C-alpha positions as CSV (number, residue, x, y, z in Angstrom):
1,M,16.8,-10.0,2.2
2,T,19.0,-13.0,3.0
3,D,16.6,-15.0,5.2
4,K,15.9,-18.5,3.9
5,V,12.3,-19.5,3.4
6,A,11.4,-23.0,4.5
7,V,8.8,-24.6,2.2
8,K,7.0,-27.7,3.5
9,Q,5.0,-30.1,1.4
10,A,1.6,-31.0,2.7
11,V,1.4,-34.6,4.0
12,G,-0.1,-36.9,1.4
13,E,0.0,-34.4,-1.4
14,P,2.1,-34.8,-4.6
15,E,5.3,-32.9,-4.7
16,V,5.3,-29.7,-6.7
17,P,8.3,-29.3,-9.0
18,V,10.4,-26.2,-8.3
19,E,9.9,-25.1,-11.9
20,V,6.1,-24.9,-11.3
21,I,6.7,-22.8,-8.1
22,A,9.1,-20.5,-10.0
23,Q,6.6,-20.0,-12.8
24,A,3.8,-19.2,-10.3
25,I,6.0,-16.6,-8.6
26,V,6.8,-15.0,-12.0
27,K,3.1,-14.9,-12.9
28,V,2.1,-13.3,-9.6
29,S,4.9,-10.7,-9.9
30,E,3.9,-9.8,-13.4
31,A,0.2,-9.7,-12.6
32,A,0.9,-7.3,-9.7
33,K,2.8,-5.0,-12.1
34,K,-0.1,-5.1,-14.6
35,M,-2.6,-4.3,-11.8
36,R,-0.6,-1.2,-10.9
37,E,-0.5,-0.1,-14.6
38,A,-4.2,-0.7,-15.1
39,G,-5.2,2.8,-13.9
40,L,-6.4,2.4,-10.3
41,K,-4.5,4.3,-7.7
42,E,-2.9,2.2,-5.0
43,E,-5.3,3.5,-2.3
44,A,-8.3,2.4,-4.4
45,I,-6.9,-1.1,-4.6
46,V,-6.1,-1.1,-0.9
47,L,-9.7,0.0,-0.1
48,L,-11.2,-2.6,-2.3
49,L,-9.1,-5.4,-0.8
50,H,-9.7,-4.2,2.7
51,D,-13.4,-4.1,2.2
52,Y,-13.4,-7.6,0.6
53,T,-11.1,-9.3,3.0
54,G,-11.1,-7.3,6.3
55,V,-7.3,-7.4,6.3
56,G,-5.8,-4.2,7.7
57,K,-4.8,-1.5,5.2
58,P,-1.1,-1.3,6.3
59,H,-0.7,-5.0,5.7
60,I,-2.4,-4.8,2.2
61,R,-0.1,-1.9,1.3
62,L,3.0,-3.9,2.3
63,I,1.9,-6.9,0.3
64,L,1.0,-4.8,-2.8
65,R,4.5,-3.2,-2.7
66,A,6.2,-6.5,-2.3
67,L,4.4,-8.5,-5.0
68,P,6.1,-6.9,-8.1
69,Q,9.5,-7.8,-6.4
70,L,8.8,-11.5,-5.9
71,R,10.4,-12.5,-9.2
72,T,13.7,-10.8,-8.4
73,M,13.7,-11.9,-4.8
74,Y,12.9,-15.6,-5.3
75,T,13.8,-16.6,-8.9
76,T,16.9,-16.5,-11.0
77,K,15.1,-16.0,-14.3
């Protein structure tokens, strides 16, 4: 994916250093990998998230499959 992502700071909020954003992306990516390795099948996770949020199952599946890749997509470390 070569699309650039525009990040906008909320008006009146303090700036968030890029290092903090990068660390958060790494943590989310690692947490998603651990969740997959915890023993629940993907469909069980999808059903639980769908029930809790009301978000459509296809969208949840796409997100779950993308989360572990965030680190390689958006960080250099």
